[in-house]
N, C-alpha and C positions, 0 to 999 in steps of 0.2 A: 504494500500500500504506500502511495506517495505521501511524503511528509507534508503536513498542512502548513501552508505559508503563513507568516506573521506580517502584520502591517509594517510598512517602511515609513516611520514617522519622520517628519522634519524636512523632507526634501523640498527644495524651492526651485521652481522654474525661473530661469534668468536669461532673457534673450541677449543680454550683453554683460558678460561676467566682469568682475573687477579686474581680472587679468587681461582684459582686452587691450591690445596694442603694447603689451609688455614684451620687450625684446628678449628673445631666448637664445639667439645665436651670436656668439662672440666672433671676433675677427679670426681667432684660432680655429673655431668650429668651421667657419666659412672656408678657410684655407684648406682644411681637410676634405670638406665636401666638394670643393672645387676640383681637387685632385681626383676624386672618385668620378666626377662628371667628365673629366678629361680636359679641364681647363677652359674656362669661358671668358677669360680676359676682362675686358671692359663691361661685360654683361653681368658681372658678379653682383653688383647692387640690385639688379632686377631679380636675380636668383634669390638674393637675401629677402627681398620683399615678398616674393612668392612663398618662401619658407615660413616667414612670419605670419602671413595671412592664412596659410594652411594650418598653422598652429592655433590661431584664433578660432578657426572653424572647428578644429578638432576638440578644443577644450569646451566650447559651447555645446557641441553635439554630445560630448561625453557626459556633461552635467545634465543636459535637458532630455537626453534619450537613454544612454547606456546606464546612467545612475538613477534614472527615474524609477518609480515603483513598477513592477511587472503587473500584468492584469490580475494575477493571483494575489499579489500584495495589496493592490488597490481594492480588490473585492474583500479581503480580510479587514481592511480599515473601514470600508463601508458597512460591513456587517456589524462592527462594533458601534458605529454611529447609529445604525438602525436600532440596535438593542437599547442604546442609551436614550434615543428619542422616544421610543415606546415606553420606556420606564419613566421618562420625564412627563409624558402625557398622562400616565396613570397617577404619578405623584401630584401633578397639578390638579387632577380631578379630585383627589382625596384631601387636598390641602384645606385646612380649617379656616374659618372666617377671620379669626384673629391674625393668623399669619398673613392672609391676604391684605388685611389692613396695614400691616407693617410694610409689605411690598409696595402698596399703592399710596403710601403716605406722601411721597414727593409730588405725586399727581394731585392729591387732594389739597395740599398746601398751596400749590401753584394755582389751582382752580379758583381759590378764594380771591385771587387778584384779578380774575377775569370779569368781576363786577364793574371794574373801572377801566380795564384795558382789553383790547381785542387780541393781544398776543403776549404771552409770557413764556419764560424759560424756567424749567424746573431746576432744582439744585443738582440734578444729574445731567443737565445739559439738553434735555428734550424740549422742543418748542411746542407749546399748546396754543391753539387759536380758537376763537369763537366766531361763529357766523350766524347772522340773523336769518331765520327761515321765513318768518312772518312777523306781524306786529307783536305777538305774545310768545314767540318761540325762538330759542337760540340753540344752535348746535355747537357742542364743545367736544373736541377730539381727544379727550383724556383716555388713558388706557384702562381696560377692565379685565377681570380674570380671563374672560373668553379670548381676549387678544393674545395672552400668553399661551393659552392652550392651542389656539389656532396657529401660532408661530411654531410650536413644537410639532403639531400635526403636519404643517407644511414641510418641515425638515424630513419627517418620517416618510411623507409621500414622495418627495423628490429622491431621497436616498433609496427607497424601495424600487422606484422606477429605474434608477441607475444600476442597481444590482441585477435587475432583469435584463439589462443590456450589456453587461460586462462579458466579453467573449470568454469562452472556456479556456482554462489554462492548459497549455500543451507542454508536458515535461520535456526538458532538453536544454541544451546550452543556448543562451541568448547570443545573437549575432552582435559583434562589436561594431555598431553603426558608425561611431566616430572614426574608428580606424579605417572602415571602408571609404568614408569621405576623404580622409587624409591620403589614402593610397591612390584614390582617383586624382587628387591634386598632384601627387608625386609622379603619377603616370604622365600627366600633362607636362610637368616640369622636365622630367627626364627626356621625353621625346623632343621637347622644344630646344633644350640646351646641350644634350649629349650627342644628338644626331644618331642615337642607337635605339633599337626597339626595346620596349618594356617587357622583358622576359624573366622567367623564373626557372632556375635549377636549384636543387637542394641536395644536401648531404647531412644525414643524421639530424634532420629537423631544422637545419639552418639553410637560408638561401645563399647560394654561391654565385649566382649570376651578377654581373656588374650592377644592374638595377636593384637587385635584392640587397646587395652589400650597401649600396647608397641609402636605401630606405631604412635598413637596420641601423645604420649610423645616424641618420637624420632624426629618427624618432626618439633617440636618447635625450635630446634636448627638450622634447615636448612631453613625453610620458615614459620614464624609465621602467615602468611596470610592464610595458608591452614587450613580449618575448619574441625572439627570432622566429619561433613557430607561429606566433600570431601574424607576423609579417608574411610568412610563406602562405598561410591560409588566405589572408586578405588579398595578396597578389594573385594567387591562383583564381580566386573568385572574380577579381577585376579582369584578368586576361580572358577568362571564360565568357564574361559579359561582353567584352570587346569583340570576341569571336562571333557571338550570337548576333550582335548588331551588324557586323561586317557581312555575315551570311544573309541576313535579311535584305541588305542593300544590294546584293548581287542580283 
């Protein structure tokens, strides 16, 4: 039986990380990479910019995709929220009159001011207004117990709907999306500046082709946790994808 997933609390989507535009490649790094490319001369600043932009794309994709909760982790979190929402609904239903008076006291205190004002702010920062319906009737938008129960019920409704639409979890290793994006960038860089094809050969799990050696070295500045085996897998997938596109175009 597959192990039940736990929620992945605390992950934050960030379209532009604090590391954006942080320079990762030193002059010594660039000299080494230039040698692996075959020497690009005056075009080295362009290569540098390509590498830095690819690194930005990698780090954003890693945070927002690879490190984001899986469907199973999201489902586990939603199930907890659903249980808590249902418990809150029941708790609010059972709450006694005196406790409600304490909860609604800021509303009641502010409402007293509406005899002389059309708009007041409660001590908790909520704005309350009054609106005249007819000569003898005023409408005041203060909170009542049912508003709290409705809010909890709204959460439960939306979370339940979300749970019904979370795709089923499929066991297996998650694809390293950020690395696939980075390899695509390196494919373009390699072909543009080395004048050679983006190919892969391997020995004992490590890439041995010139392009693979370049990628293995270049990723060290971006994410030292990426292994040579990860590079080989990502390059093989990229080359297979290129081959499919080429065959369709024939």
